[in-house]
C-alpha positions in Angstrom: -28.4 -4.3 -0.6 -25.0 -4.5 1.1 -25.0 -0.4 0.9 -28.7 -0.6 2.3 -27.9 -2.0 5.4 -24.6 -0.3 5.8 -26.6 2.9 5.4 -29.3 2.3 7.7 -27.1 1.0 10.4 -24.9 4.1 10.2 -28.1 6.1 10.4 -29.2 4.1 13.4 -25.9 4.6 14.8 -25.8 8.2 14.3 -29.5 9.2 15.5 -28.7 7.1 18.7 -25.4 8.6 19.7 -26.6 12.1 18.3 -29.4 12.1 20.3 -27.6 11.2 23.5 -24.3 12.8 23.6 -25.0 15.9 21.5 -23.3 17.6 19.1 -19.8 18.4 20.4 -19.3 14.3 21.5 -20.6 13.7 17.3 -18.1 15.8 16.3 -15.1 14.0 18.3 -16.7 10.8 17.2 -16.9 12.1 13.3 -13.0 13.0 13.8 -11.8 9.9 14.7 -13.3 7.3 12.4 -12.1 9.9 9.7 -8.7 9.2 11.5 -9.5 5.5 11.5 -10.9 5.7 7.7 -7.4 7.3 6.4 -5.2 5.1 8.8 -2.9 2.9 6.0 -2.9 -0.4 7.8 -6.7 0.3 7.9 -7.1 0.6 4.2 -4.4 -2.0 3.7 -6.1 -4.2 5.4 -9.7 -3.4 3.9 -7.9 -3.8 0.6 -6.2 -6.7 0.9 -9.2 -8.7 2.5 -11.0 -7.1 -0.6 -9.1 -8.7 -2.7 -9.4 -12.1 -0.6 -12.5 -12.1 -1.4 -12.3 -11.4 -4.7 -10.0 -14.2 -5.1 -12.0 -16.4 -2.9 -15.4 -15.6 -5.7 -13.5 -16.8 -8.3 -12.4 -19.8 -6.8 -15.8 -20.7 -6.0 -17.7 -20.3 -9.2 -15.1 -22.7 -10.8 -15.8 -25.4 -7.8 -19.5 -25.2 -8.1 -19.4 -25.5 -11.8 -17.4 -28.3 -11.7 -19.5 -30.1 -8.8 -22.8 -29.5 -10.7 -22.1 -29.7 -13.8 -25.4 -30.9 -16.1 -27.5 -30.7 -13.2 -28.9 -27.8 -13.3 -30.8 -25.9 -16.2 -29.2 -24.4 -19.5 -29.9 -21.0 -18.9 -28.5 -21.1 -15.4 -25.0 -23.4 -16.7 -24.8 -20.1 -19.7 -25.0 -18.0 -16.8 -22.1 -20.0 -14.8 -19.7 -20.4 -17.5 -19.9 -15.9 -18.7 -19.2 -15.7 -15.0 -16.1 -18.1 -15.3 -15.0 -16.0 -18.4 -15.4 -13.2 -17.0 -13.1 -14.2 -14.3 -10.0 -14.3 -17.0 -10.1 -10.9 -18.0 -8.5 -7.9 -15.6 -12.6 -6.2 -14.6 -13.3 -7.5 -11.5 -17.5 -6.5 -12.0 -17.2 -3.5 -9.9 -15.6 -1.1 -12.8 -12.2 -1.3 -11.1 -9.2 -3.4 -12.4 -7.6 -6.2 -10.3 -3.9 -6.3 -10.7 
């Protein structure tokens, strides 16, 4: 869902900017966006935010499962336990490893 929303927003922004500014301005914006995306500070910040998000999600799973306890159906409890167990591996669920 997140990727669809990002794609739709990029498509809409590109259409609006392209129709109003023309090809030359589009190329300037494209070059600027590429430079920003390749900036080491931006890349480091994005990676730090992603890592903090993974850590927060891992803590949230533990807090929610501890507070909810036996008040949820068995199938939901089993899913939470499997997520908790998976959190102890080096796999982050996206096909990449975490340090």
